[in-house]
C-alpha positions as CSV (number, residue, x, y, z in Angstrom):
1,M,-63.2,4.8,17.1
2,N,-60.8,6.7,14.9
3,I,-57.5,5.0,14.3
4,P,-54.7,7.4,13.5
5,T,-53.2,6.8,10.1
6,V,-49.5,7.0,9.2
7,P,-48.8,9.2,6.2
8,P,-47.5,7.1,3.2
9,K,-43.8,7.1,2.6
10,P,-42.8,8.7,-0.6
11,S,-42.6,6.0,-3.3
12,N,-39.8,7.8,-5.2
13,V,-36.8,9.4,-3.6
14,S,-35.1,12.0,-5.8
15,C,-32.7,14.9,-5.4
16,S,-35.7,17.2,-4.9
17,N,-37.1,15.3,-1.9
18,C,-34.0,13.5,-0.5
19,Q,-33.5,15.4,2.7
20,A,-29.8,14.3,2.7
21,C,-30.4,11.8,5.5
22,C,-27.4,9.7,4.5
23,C,-25.2,12.7,5.0
24,R,-25.5,12.2,8.7
25,L,-23.8,8.8,8.6
26,E,-20.1,8.3,9.3
27,V,-18.3,7.9,6.0
28,M,-14.9,6.2,5.9
29,I,-12.6,7.3,3.2
30,I,-11.1,4.1,1.8
31,S,-10.0,5.2,-1.7
32,G,-8.6,8.3,-3.3
33,T,-11.3,10.4,-5.0
34,G,-9.8,13.8,-4.3
35,V,-11.8,14.8,-1.2
36,P,-10.4,18.1,-0.1
37,D,-8.4,18.0,3.1
38,K,-10.7,20.5,4.8
39,F,-13.5,17.9,4.7
40,I,-11.4,15.0,6.2
41,K,-11.1,14.0,9.8
42,R,-8.0,11.9,10.7
43,D,-7.8,9.8,13.8
44,Q,-4.6,9.0,15.7
45,Y,-4.1,5.9,13.7
46,G,-4.3,7.5,10.3
47,G,-7.9,6.5,9.6
48,E,-9.9,9.0,7.6
49,T,-13.6,9.8,7.7
50,M,-15.6,12.7,6.3
51,L,-15.7,15.6,8.8
52,R,-19.1,16.1,10.4
53,L,-20.0,19.4,12.0
54,D,-21.8,20.0,15.2
55,D,-25.2,19.6,13.6
56,G,-24.2,16.0,12.7
57,W,-24.2,16.5,9.0
58,C,-21.2,16.0,6.7
59,A,-19.1,19.2,6.4
60,A,-19.3,18.9,2.6
61,L,-23.1,19.2,2.6
62,D,-24.4,22.6,1.4
63,R,-26.9,23.4,4.1
64,D,-29.1,25.5,1.9
65,S,-29.6,23.1,-1.0
66,L,-28.9,19.9,0.9
67,M,-26.6,18.9,-2.0
68,C,-23.0,17.7,-1.8
69,S,-20.6,20.6,-2.4
70,I,-17.9,18.1,-3.6
71,Y,-20.1,15.8,-5.6
72,E,-17.5,15.1,-8.3
73,N,-14.9,14.2,-5.5
74,R,-17.2,12.5,-3.0
75,P,-15.9,9.4,-1.3
76,W,-16.4,5.9,-2.8
77,I,-19.0,4.9,-0.2
78,C,-21.1,7.9,-1.1
79,R,-21.0,6.9,-4.7
80,E,-22.1,3.4,-3.8
81,F,-25.0,4.4,-1.5
82,E,-28.0,4.1,-3.8
83,M,-30.7,6.6,-3.5
84,G,-34.0,4.9,-2.8
85,S,-32.3,1.6,-1.7
86,G,-33.3,-0.3,1.4
87,E,-30.4,1.3,3.3
88,C,-31.5,4.8,2.1
89,M,-35.1,4.2,3.2
90,D,-33.9,2.9,6.6
91,E,-32.0,6.2,7.2
92,R,-34.9,8.3,6.0
93,D,-37.2,6.5,8.5
94,K,-34.8,7.5,11.3
95,F,-35.1,11.3,10.5
96,L,-38.4,11.9,8.8
């Protein structure tokens, strides 16, 4: 009997194989980093999150390169989200 095998997960996540899975998460803006207003969604209480488009991805994500178009001004939480961390791999598992 043949048992199907699961392909191995990539051991190293880098910008070239990232797939921008974390760019589908809701990102609260909790500090001033200079995020342009066109990428900010404000709720009725003044809370700010990164705007997500109909495809579910962050509005600041360049859809061709899957790289952040405002990298130097990205929100604090994006700066703290470590590529290849447990949280990163959990998000990748949901989409890949």
